[in-house]
VOVEXTI-922446 format. One record per atom (N, C-alpha, C): residue in three letters; atom name; x, y, z. Coordinates in steps of 0.001 Angstrom, whole numbers. Each point is the difference from the previous one (the first is absolute). Layout:
<rs>
residuo,atomo,u,v,w
ala,CA,X,Y,Z $
...
</rs>
This chain:
<rs>
residuo,atomo,u,v,w
met,N,-7312,17304,-18437 $
met,CA,-1235,434,616 $
met,C,298,554,1395 $
val,N,-485,1170,269 $
val,CA,166,616,1306 $
val,C,-1197,-387,867 $
arg,N,300,-505,1190 $
arg,CA,-1062,-414,919 $
arg,C,-336,1139,947 $
pro,N,-1286,154,314 $
pro,CA,-389,1024,976 $
pro,C,629,-282,1367 $
gln,N,254,1065,739 $
gln,CA,608,-112,1322 $
gln,C,-786,-931,918 $
ser,N,-1326,0,-125 $
ser,CA,-828,-852,860 $
ser,C,247,-1485,-283 $
glu,N,244,-371,-1258 $
glu,CA,310,-1389,-339 $
glu,C,1366,-404,538 $
ile,N,951,906,-92 $
ile,CA,1344,-280,513 $
ile,C,-63,-197,1513 $
lys,N,-727,868,682 $
lys,CA,-138,-128,1454 $
lys,C,-667,-1322,372 $
arg,N,-1011,-419,-764 $
arg,CA,-663,-1276,255 $
arg,C,992,-1157,-138 $
thr,N,827,27,-1033 $
thr,CA,990,-1055,-207 $
thr,C,989,-50,1152 $
val,N,488,1147,419 $
val,CA,959,66,1112 $
val,C,-651,-505,1286 $
asp,N,-1175,501,313 $
asp,CA,-689,-414,1233 $
asp,C,-294,-1492,9 $
arg,N,-503,-539,-1106 $
arg,CA,-308,-1437,-95 $
arg,C,1285,-827,83 $
gly,N,1050,426,-694 $
gly,CA,1262,-741,27 $
gly,C,573,-91,1403 $
glu,N,6,1109,716 $
glu,CA,524,6,1364 $
glu,C,-883,-819,940 $
ala,N,-1320,60,-197 $
ala,CA,-912,-781,844 $
ala,C,182,-1495,-232 $
ile,N,157,-401,-1245 $
ile,CA,217,-1417,-323 $
ile,C,1320,-469,598 $
tyr,N,1043,811,-139 $
tyr,CA,1310,-342,565 $
tyr,C,-109,-204,1508 $
asp,N,-616,951,689 $
asp,CA,-120,-77,1464 $
asp,C,-852,-1187,459 $
ala,N,-1096,-266,-693 $
ala,CA,-938,-1024,439 $
ala,C,370,-1410,-435 $
ser,N,616,-148,-1167 $
ser,CA,143,-1343,-573 $
ser,C,1415,-445,-341 $
ile,N,906,941,-192 $
ile,CA,1316,-376,-542 $
ile,C,1117,130,1018 $
lys,N,39,1108,719 $
lys,CA,1135,341,871 $
lys,C,407,-1135,933 $
asp,N,-950,-632,644 $
asp,CA,313,-1048,980 $
asp,C,458,-1307,-641 $
gln,N,-196,-154,-1305 $
gln,CA,442,-1204,-705 $
gln,C,1467,78,-423 $
leu,N,563,1205,-12 $
leu,CA,1356,196,-509 $
leu,C,1022,-106,1125 $
ser,N,1190,-441,-355 $
ser,CA,1061,-186,989 $
ser,C,902,1231,74 $
asp,N,791,67,1059 $
asp,CA,914,1127,187 $
asp,C,1044,86,-1105 $
asp,N,377,-1133,-589 $
asp,CA,1005,50,-1068 $
asp,C,-591,559,-1304 $
gln,N,-1297,250,-28 $
gln,CA,-642,618,-1157 $
gln,C,-194,1509,188 $
leu,N,460,542,1129 $
leu,CA,-95,1445,235 $
leu,C,701,755,-1127 $
gly,N,-643,1035,-496 $
gly,CA,561,824,-1059 $
gly,C,-299,-501,-1394 $
met,N,-559,-1197,-129 $
met,CA,-342,-516,-1325 $
met,C,-1254,694,-520 $
phe,N,-133,40,-1314 $
phe,CA,-1138,647,-637 $
phe,C,-1208,-922,-34 $
leu,N,-1162,592,212 $
leu,CA,-1284,-695,-131 $
leu,C,-818,716,-1060 $
ala,N,-607,-771,-879 $
ala,CA,-1011,515,-916 $
ala,C,-1298,-664,424 $
ile,N,-973,811,379 $
ile,CA,-1279,-502,521 $
ile,C,-1116,419,-942 $
asp,N,-826,-969,-431 $
asp,CA,-1194,335,-763 $
asp,C,-1081,402,993 $
thr,N,-431,1249,-58 $
thr,CA,-944,510,993 $
thr,C,-1423,-498,-229 $
asn,N,-231,-691,-1107 $
asn,CA,-1328,-576,-251 $
asn,C,-121,-1401,583 $
thr,N,1073,-796,-77 $
thr,CA,-75,-1407,395 $
thr,C,810,-333,1254 $
gly,N,985,836,352 $
gly,CA,888,-304,1116 $
gly,C,1179,-876,-393 $
glu,N,56,-429,-1262 $
glu,CA,1146,-775,-484 $
glu,C,1248,884,50 $
tyr,N,1166,-618,211 $
tyr,CA,1222,789,52 $
tyr,C,1197,-807,-469 $
glu,N,1058,721,-330 $
glu,CA,1312,-566,-321 $
glu,C,1016,723,861 $
ile,N,1074,-691,369 $
ile,CA,1073,606,781 $
ile,C,1333,-343,-655 $
gly,N,923,974,-13 $
gly,CA,1304,-227,-606 $
gly,C,908,1198,187 $
lys,N,1142,-55,-658 $
lys,CA,1035,1023,180 $
lys,C,-151,1205,-919 $
ser,N,-884,-84,-995 $
ser,CA,-158,1085,-964 $
ser,C,-1470,384,-114 $
ser,N,-278,1296,54 $
ser,CA,-1384,451,-133 $
ser,C,-566,-355,-1365 $
met,N,821,97,-1030 $
met,CA,-469,-312,-1348 $
met,C,-306,-1486,-151 $
ser,N,860,-861,518 $
ser,CA,-228,-1442,-166 $
ser,C,-1259,-465,732 $
val,N,-237,505,1211 $
val,CA,-1201,-431,724 $
val,C,-1269,542,-663 $
thr,N,79,1201,-546 $
thr,CA,-1145,575,-702 $
thr,C,-331,-807,-1248 $
leu,N,1027,-341,-782 $
leu,CA,-228,-782,-1214 $
leu,C,-529,-1392,316 $
lys,N,542,-650,1028 $
lys,CA,-488,-1330,392 $
lys,C,-1465,53,413 $
leu,N,-375,1044,747 $
leu,CA,-1390,126,437 $
leu,C,-918,230,-1190 $
his,N,413,868,-928 $
his,CA,-814,248,-1193 $
his,C,-124,-1262,-860 $
asp,N,1024,-840,-13 $
asp,CA,-80,-1266,-737 $
asp,C,-1040,-942,607 $
arg,N,-142,27,1310 $
arg,CA,-929,-903,696 $
arg,C,-1415,532,119 $
val,N,-147,1320,146 $
val,CA,-1318,592,300 $
val,C,-380,981,-1113 $
asp,N,-1052,-343,-731 $
asp,CA,-495,900,-1043 $
asp,C,-524,1288,620 $
asp,N,312,1120,-611 $
asp,CA,-491,1312,438 $
asp,C,324,315,1459 $
ala,N,1170,-410,453 $
ala,CA,406,270,1380 $
ala,C,122,1505,229 $
asp,N,-455,450,1157 $
asp,CA,188,1375,461 $
asp,C,1133,-91,1021 $
val,N,1211,332,-426 $
val,CA,1200,-337,758 $
val,C,467,1141,897 $
tyr,N,271,-370,1241 $
tyr,CA,634,889,981 $
tyr,C,1356,-621,327 $
val,N,1079,778,-135 $
val,CA,1351,-488,275 $
val,C,527,663,1257 $
met,N,578,-828,866 $
met,CA,575,499,1256 $
met,C,1176,-892,377 $
arg,N,677,364,1064 $
arg,CA,1063,-839,537 $
arg,C,-439,-544,1349 $
his,N,281,-1262,221 $
his,CA,-329,-642,1277 $
his,C,796,671,1112 $
gly,N,-686,377,1053 $
gly,CA,646,642,1133 $
gly,C,-115,1510,-14 $
gly,N,-735,546,-951 $
gly,CA,-247,1433,-17 $
gly,C,1136,855,-527 $
met,N,977,-609,-643 $
met,CA,1102,780,-569 $
met,C,-501,752,-1228 $
pro,N,493,1228,-247 $
pro,CA,-466,761,-1159 $
pro,C,365,-704,-1310 $
val,N,-904,83,-972 $
val,CA,288,-544,-1328 $
val,C,838,995,-781 $
leu,N,-369,1269,38 $
leu,CA,704,1038,-740 $
leu,C,245,1207,889 $
thr,N,1078,693,-289 $
thr,CA,207,1318,609 $
thr,C,351,947,-1126 $
phe,N,-332,1257,155 $
phe,CA,280,993,-1019 $
phe,C,834,1121,599 $
gly,N,1252,72,-419 $
gly,CA,862,1069,454 $
gly,C,322,-85,1487 $
gly,N,925,821,410 $
gly,CA,349,69,1412 $
gly,C,504,-1327,551 $
tyr,N,-202,-197,1266 $
tyr,CA,439,-1220,653 $
tyr,C,-943,-330,1133 $
ile,N,89,-1212,473 $
ile,CA,-786,-417,1156 $
ile,C,958,-1,1189 $
pro,N,-208,895,982 $
pro,CA,929,62,1130 $
pro,C,-117,-1235,879 $
asp,N,1103,-323,683 $
asp,CA,-18,-1108,950 $
asp,C,-986,328,1112 $
ser,N,-715,-1043,449 $
ser,CA,-932,237,1110 $
ser,C,797,174,1276 $
glu,N,-526,807,881 $
glu,CA,707,274,1249 $
glu,C,-554,-818,1125 $
</rs>
């Protein structure tokens, strides 16, 4: 099923808002770079080393979860082609 762009934007916006307001300050520095799967309906989340494992764990716990996946600390989840230059 293809989701409309407006639904995708809602999921992204809600996921980032939940992370900023409720999750980020609970996580430790040694969890930087770990994957988070956040249900944008309930605020429930899972954290771990694999995007797939945290997504599956969240779906096991929360029926009909609307999942947003990110990495703690703002690191990119995916890149397509090219490279990410070192910051100056």
